[in-house]
C-alpha positions as CSV (number, residue, x, y, z in Angstrom):
1,M,98.1,36.2,85.6
2,T,95.0,38.4,85.4
3,Q,94.6,37.5,81.7
4,L,95.0,33.8,82.5
5,L,92.3,33.8,85.2
6,S,89.8,35.9,83.2
7,P,87.0,33.9,81.5
8,Q,87.3,33.2,77.8
9,V,85.1,35.3,75.6
10,Q,82.7,32.9,73.8
11,P,81.4,33.8,70.3
12,P,77.8,34.9,70.3
13,L,75.2,32.1,70.2
14,G,74.4,31.2,66.6
15,R,77.8,32.4,65.3
16,S,80.7,30.2,64.5
17,S,84.4,31.0,65.0
18,R,85.2,28.9,62.0
19,P,84.8,30.8,58.6
20,R,83.8,27.6,56.8
21,D,81.1,26.8,59.3
22,A,79.7,30.3,58.9
23,A,79.9,30.0,55.1
24,F,78.0,26.7,55.2
25,A,75.4,28.1,57.5
26,G,74.9,31.1,55.1
27,I,74.6,28.8,52.1
28,S,72.1,26.6,53.9
29,R,70.0,29.6,55.0
30,G,70.2,31.2,51.5
31,S,69.1,27.9,49.9
32,G,66.0,27.8,52.2
33,I,65.2,31.4,51.4
34,I,65.5,30.6,47.6
35,V,63.1,27.7,47.9
36,L,60.5,29.8,49.8
37,F,60.9,32.6,47.3
38,T,60.4,30.2,44.4
39,M,57.3,28.7,45.9
40,G,55.9,32.1,46.5
41,A,56.8,33.2,43.0
42,I,55.0,30.2,41.5
43,G,51.9,30.9,43.5
44,A,51.9,34.6,42.5
45,F,52.4,33.7,38.9
46,L,49.5,31.3,38.8
47,L,47.3,33.8,40.6
48,W,48.2,36.6,38.2
49,K,47.5,34.5,35.1
50,A,44.2,33.2,36.6
51,L,42.7,36.5,37.7
52,P,41.3,37.6,34.3
53,A,39.5,34.2,33.8
54,L,38.2,34.3,37.4
55,R,36.8,37.8,36.9
56,A,35.1,36.7,33.7
57,N,33.6,33.6,35.2
58,T,29.8,33.7,35.7
59,V,29.4,30.8,38.1
60,P,30.9,30.0,41.5
61,F,34.4,28.8,40.9
62,L,34.7,26.5,43.9
63,T,31.3,24.9,43.8
64,S,30.3,24.6,40.2
65,T,30.8,21.4,38.2
66,Q,30.5,23.1,34.7
67,W,33.5,23.6,32.4
68,F,32.7,26.0,29.6
69,P,35.3,28.7,30.0
70,D,35.4,29.7,26.3
71,D,31.6,30.3,26.0
72,P,30.4,33.9,25.4
73,Q,29.4,33.8,29.1
74,P,32.3,31.7,30.7
75,K,31.2,29.1,33.1
76,F,33.7,26.9,34.9
77,G,34.3,25.5,38.4
78,I,36.6,23.0,40.1
79,A,34.1,21.1,42.3
80,A,34.2,18.0,40.1
81,L,37.9,18.2,39.5
82,A,38.6,18.5,43.2
83,F,36.3,15.6,44.0
84,G,37.9,13.3,41.4
85,T,41.5,14.2,42.4
86,L,40.9,13.7,46.1
87,L,38.8,10.6,45.8
88,S,41.2,8.8,43.4
89,S,44.2,9.8,45.6
90,V,42.6,8.6,48.8
91,I,41.7,5.2,47.3
92,A,45.2,4.9,46.0
93,M,46.6,5.7,49.4
94,V,44.3,3.1,51.0
95,I,45.7,0.5,48.6
96,A,49.4,1.6,48.4
97,V,50.3,2.5,52.0
98,P,49.5,-0.9,53.7
99,V,51.2,-2.7,50.8
100,G,54.2,-0.4,50.8
101,L,54.7,-0.6,54.6
102,G,54.4,-4.4,54.4
103,V,57.0,-4.6,51.7
104,A,59.3,-2.3,53.6
105,L,58.9,-4.2,56.8
106,Y,59.5,-7.5,55.1
107,T,62.6,-6.4,53.3
108,S,64.1,-4.7,56.4
109,H,63.3,-7.2,59.2
110,Y,61.8,-10.5,57.8
111,A,63.4,-11.4,54.5
112,P,66.7,-13.3,54.3
113,R,69.6,-11.0,54.0
114,R,70.6,-12.3,50.6
115,F,67.1,-11.9,49.2
116,A,66.1,-8.6,50.8
117,P,68.3,-6.2,48.7
118,T,67.1,-7.8,45.5
119,L,63.5,-7.4,46.5
120,G,64.0,-3.8,47.5
121,Y,65.8,-3.1,44.2
122,V,62.9,-4.6,42.2
123,V,60.3,-2.5,44.0
124,D,62.4,0.6,43.6
125,L,62.6,0.0,39.9
126,L,58.9,0.8,39.6
127,A,59.7,4.4,40.3
128,A,61.8,4.5,37.0
129,V,58.9,3.4,34.8
130,P,57.4,6.4,32.9
131,S,53.9,7.5,33.7
132,I,52.7,6.8,30.1
133,I,53.7,3.2,30.5
134,F,51.6,2.8,33.6
135,G,48.7,4.5,31.7
136,L,49.0,2.2,28.7
137,W,49.3,-0.8,31.0
138,G,46.2,0.2,32.9
139,L,44.3,0.9,29.7
140,Q,45.3,-2.2,27.7
141,I,45.9,-4.9,30.4
142,L,44.3,-3.9,33.7
143,M,41.1,-2.5,32.5
144,P,39.8,-5.5,30.5
145,N,41.1,-8.0,33.1
146,S,39.6,-6.2,36.1
147,I,36.0,-6.1,34.9
148,G,35.2,-9.3,36.8
149,L,36.5,-7.8,40.0
150,W,34.5,-4.6,39.7
151,R,31.3,-6.7,38.8
152,W,31.9,-8.8,42.0
153,F,32.1,-5.7,44.1
154,D,28.9,-4.5,42.5
155,Q,27.1,-7.8,43.1
156,H,28.3,-8.4,46.7
157,L,29.0,-4.9,48.0
158,G,26.6,-2.9,45.9
159,F,24.7,-1.7,49.0
160,I,27.7,0.5,49.7
161,P,27.4,3.6,47.4
162,L,31.1,3.5,46.4
163,F,30.7,0.0,44.8
164,N,27.2,0.4,43.3
165,N,27.2,0.4,39.5
166,S,23.8,1.1,37.9
167,Q,25.3,1.4,34.4
168,N,26.7,-2.1,34.3
169,I,29.8,-0.7,32.7
170,Y,33.1,-1.3,34.5
171,T,35.7,0.6,32.4
172,R,37.5,4.0,32.6
173,S,36.5,4.5,36.2
174,I,37.9,6.3,39.3
175,A,38.6,2.9,40.9
176,L,40.7,1.8,37.9
177,A,42.7,5.0,37.9
178,A,43.2,4.7,41.7
179,V,44.7,1.2,41.3
180,V,47.2,2.5,38.7
181,L,48.0,5.4,41.0
182,A,48.6,3.0,43.9
183,I,51.1,1.0,41.9
184,M,52.9,4.2,40.9
185,I,53.3,5.5,44.5
186,L,54.1,2.1,45.9
187,P,57.9,2.5,45.4
188,T,57.9,5.9,47.1
189,V,56.1,4.7,50.2
190,S,58.2,1.4,50.3
191,A,61.6,2.9,49.8
192,I,61.3,5.7,52.4
193,S,59.7,3.4,54.9
194,R,62.4,0.8,54.4
195,E,65.1,3.3,55.1
196,V,63.4,4.4,58.3
197,F,62.9,0.8,59.5
198,N,66.6,0.1,58.9
199,Q,67.5,3.1,61.2
200,V,65.7,1.7,64.2
201,P,68.4,1.2,66.9
202,P,69.1,-2.5,67.2
203,G,69.1,-2.1,71.0
204,H,65.3,-1.4,70.9
205,I,64.6,-4.6,69.0
206,E,67.0,-6.7,71.1
207,A,65.4,-5.3,74.3
208,A,61.9,-6.2,73.2
209,L,63.0,-9.7,72.2
210,A,64.8,-10.2,75.5
211,L,61.6,-9.3,77.4
212,G,59.8,-12.2,75.6
213,A,58.0,-10.2,72.8
214,T,57.1,-12.1,69.7
215,R,58.3,-10.9,66.3
216,W,55.2,-8.9,65.6
217,E,55.0,-7.5,69.1
218,T,58.6,-6.3,68.6
219,M,57.6,-4.6,65.4
220,R,54.6,-3.0,67.1
221,T,56.3,-1.8,70.3
222,A,59.9,-1.1,69.2
223,V,59.9,-0.4,65.4
224,F,56.7,1.4,64.6
225,P,56.9,4.0,67.4
226,F,60.4,5.0,66.3
227,A,59.6,5.0,62.6
228,R,56.2,6.6,62.7
229,P,57.3,10.1,61.6
230,G,59.1,8.5,58.6
231,M,56.1,6.4,57.8
232,V,53.9,9.6,57.8
233,S,56.4,11.4,55.6
234,A,56.5,8.4,53.1
235,A,52.7,8.4,52.9
236,M,52.5,12.1,52.3
237,L,55.1,12.0,49.6
238,G,53.1,9.3,47.9
239,L,49.9,11.3,48.3
240,G,51.7,14.3,46.6
241,R,52.6,12.0,43.7
242,A,49.0,10.8,43.4
243,L,47.5,14.3,43.5
244,G,49.7,15.5,40.6
245,E,49.8,12.5,38.3
246,T,48.8,13.5,34.8
247,I,49.3,11.2,31.8
248,A,48.4,7.9,33.4
249,V,45.1,9.2,34.7
250,A,44.3,11.1,31.5
251,L,44.7,7.9,29.5
252,I,42.4,5.9,31.8
253,L,39.6,8.2,32.9
254,S,36.6,9.0,30.8
255,A,36.7,12.7,31.6
256,T,33.4,14.0,32.8
257,F,32.6,17.0,35.0
258,S,30.3,15.5,37.5
259,I,30.4,14.3,41.1
260,N,29.8,10.6,41.2
261,W,30.4,8.5,44.3
262,H,30.1,5.2,42.4
263,V,33.8,4.7,41.8
264,T,33.4,1.6,39.5
265,E,31.3,3.6,37.0
266,P,32.9,5.3,34.0
267,G,33.7,9.0,34.5
268,G,35.5,11.3,36.8
269,N,38.3,13.8,36.2
270,T,41.3,15.3,38.0
271,F,43.1,18.6,38.0
272,A,46.2,17.4,36.2
273,A,44.4,15.2,33.7
274,N,42.0,18.0,32.8
275,I,44.9,20.5,32.2
276,A,46.7,18.0,30.0
277,L,43.6,17.2,27.9
278,K,42.2,20.8,27.6
279,W,45.4,22.9,27.2
280,N,45.8,22.7,23.4
281,E,42.2,23.4,22.6
282,A,41.6,26.2,25.2
283,G,41.2,29.9,24.3
284,N,42.4,32.8,26.4
285,I,39.8,32.4,29.1
286,G,40.1,28.7,28.9
287,L,43.9,28.9,29.6
288,G,43.2,31.1,32.5
289,A,40.7,28.7,33.8
290,L,43.1,25.8,33.6
291,I,45.8,27.9,35.4
292,A,43.2,28.7,38.1
293,S,42.6,25.0,38.6
294,G,46.3,24.5,38.7
295,L,46.5,27.1,41.5
296,V,43.9,25.2,43.5
297,L,46.0,22.0,43.1
298,Y,49.1,23.9,44.1
299,I,47.3,25.0,47.3
300,I,46.0,21.5,48.1
301,T,49.5,20.0,47.7
302,F,51.0,22.7,49.9
303,A,48.3,22.1,52.5
304,V,49.0,18.3,52.5
305,N,52.7,18.9,53.0
306,M,52.1,21.3,55.8
307,A,49.7,18.9,57.5
308,A,52.3,16.1,57.2
309,R,54.9,18.4,58.8
310,V,52.6,19.1,61.7
311,V,52.0,15.3,62.2
312,V,55.7,14.5,62.1
313,E,56.5,17.2,64.6
314,R,53.8,16.0,67.0
315,R,55.0,12.4,66.7
316,R,58.7,13.2,67.1
317,D,58.6,12.9,70.9
318,F,57.3,9.3,70.6
319,S,59.9,8.2,68.0
320,G,63.0,8.7,70.2
321,A,64.4,11.1,67.7
322,N,65.9,14.4,68.7
């Protein structure tokens, strides 16, 4: 009787009485540790390979725009590369995120049910197109056919430094590369956002409609608050793709090492495109300089992902997710 009345001994918190659950928890924990170890190993490897070149460099690495790493007195810096990478990626995000969210919203809540899967499938197919195809399309089709657009921006919005073009040449520009990047990241933003929109509880939407909200008010008050963390994640994944894109940008840009805010003028460069173009012709110091620039891109990408994680966690309370 005493044994029957005594309280049952519960397993310690965090431990499972089922061996399979414990094994699964161990595998999951080990996988996370492996990922963290791999990321740390990549960063350590890049730093180790870059240190000899950084020691030999004779100009400030972070602020210089020169790139002569194989000179007798090596001079190289990543200011122009960082500027081109961030500017082209930000412009691509400005174009792709609204379009991607609009496509996702249309396919999930507005399009006829028979038509929506086909439209979503077509947009997702863009992710399967190789980067070099996008680059060739931008070089051969988009560039000659967009000259009129960039000239219009110069003539009507030239008072804004971004659109001013004093050279009267409208090819191989940051703006052109940004448009190609926007098309490349569009399926990523659209696919993830569409899945998040589809997971909004139907009760939220029905409640908003029952209170007399219009279709747009329902989206704004019921769908967007719930889906905001997923929308942020989709945008950040697209930004990561834009930051690291190589071949398409290398084909389009007229690689220069200068900081130019006039995005419709020829010139500009990015980390990834510079590594692809300079790798085969670089000497020992040049290879180290390219690896050092890759390390900076690695840090920028890591910082972007961490910032996205912080934003998602802050918005989780407003999404209704646990």
